[in-house]
N, C-alpha and C positions, 0 to 999 in steps of 0.2 A: 922859068927856069923847073926841069922839073927834075925831084933829088929823090932819094931814095933815102926811108926812118926809117931803120931798123930797131924792133921794140923785144925779148933784151938787144942790146947795143953785142955783134958784130961776134967781137973777144966775150964773149959770155954763152961760158954752153950748156949750161939749167941744168937741171933733172931729166929725163928722156919723155916725161909724159908733159914737160913745160910749152904750154900754149906761142910760139913769136909768131906776131904780127910784122906786115911790109908796107910801109903805109908810101904810095907814089904821092909826091905834095907839087906845084903845081904856084912858085911863088907864096909858095907858104900857107897856098888851101888844099887842098884836099879830092887828091884824083883818080882815086882807086883803093886799095888794098886784102892783103890778103893774110888769113891768119890760118896755120897751119899745129901740125905736132907730131910726135915719133905714136904710130899704136904699137906696133912694136919694133927693136930693133932691125934699122935696113929697111923698115913699112912708115911712110910718111900720108897721112891725110889729110888733106885741106880744107880747113872747116869752113872755108867764105874764099872766096872770089872775088870782089864788089868791084867793078866801074858804074860811073854814073852814067843811065843812060846816054847823056845828053857829050859824055866823050866814048861811048860805044865805036868799035869800029877805024882808033884812030892806033891800035899797034900799044896801049896801054895795059890790060890784057898778058898780052909779052911780051912786057918787059919787066911786072910785076912773078910772072910765073917765072922766067928762067932768073930772075932773082932768087925766088924762093927757092929752087932746085935746086941753083950753086949754091945756098944757104945750107944748104939738105945734106946736101954733097957734101961740101964742107967741115957738118959735124961731122956724120957718116967717120972720115976719110983718121980724123982727131978720135973719136971709136975705135980706127980701126976693123973697118965694117962695112962696105959697103950697101952702096942705097942701091936695093932691089927692085922696090916695087914705089908708087906714087898713085894717093885714090880719094878721088869724092865723091861725098852723094849726091847730086836733084836729083828733081822733084819732073816730074813726065811733059807733064803738061805745061805749069809758065815758067820751068828755064826753058826752052827750048834751044836757044840763042848761046847759053852757058854749054847744053850741049855740042851745040854745034862748033864752040870753041872750043873745048875739050877733045870731038876728035880731031879738029883741023889742027890739036898739036901732038896727035897721035899718044891718044888716052883711044881704050875700045869700052866699048859697053859689055858688063861679065856677069851681071846680074839684076833682077829687077825683085822689091819687100812691097807685095801689092799689099793695100790696103790698109796702108802702115800713117798715109795723110787722108783729112778727106779728100774728095774726088778724085784723087791721081796719085799714083804709084811713086816710090822711089826708086830713080836708079845709080848704079855704081860701077862707076866710070874707073876707070885702071891704064897706069904703062908700066913696063917695066924696063930696066934697067937694066939686068945682068941676066 
């Protein structure tokens, strides 16, 4: 049975810069996770969104992403500000599946940071909500 675990718990707002983690558990075993934080009021940075390769393409990433967005929107409402944007940096060459996933979920490539990593660039993907 799949369940989501939140750290910190959903009812704790914490400060804007604190990192939040959502884990998807399958009978208590990790099936994926996302880490995120507010990089500015109303703007969320996804630090990590990971599904083990053996579990990819089964809707688990979408389930975690949806839970993360819902949590971010809830926190934004409690602070009386809209969730405006969500962004994530991904590797150009080694995260091709991640780039496709983000595009499939309404994110757009908005920038490139060249030569920041050995042998590949970092790409910035963004999704706007207002």
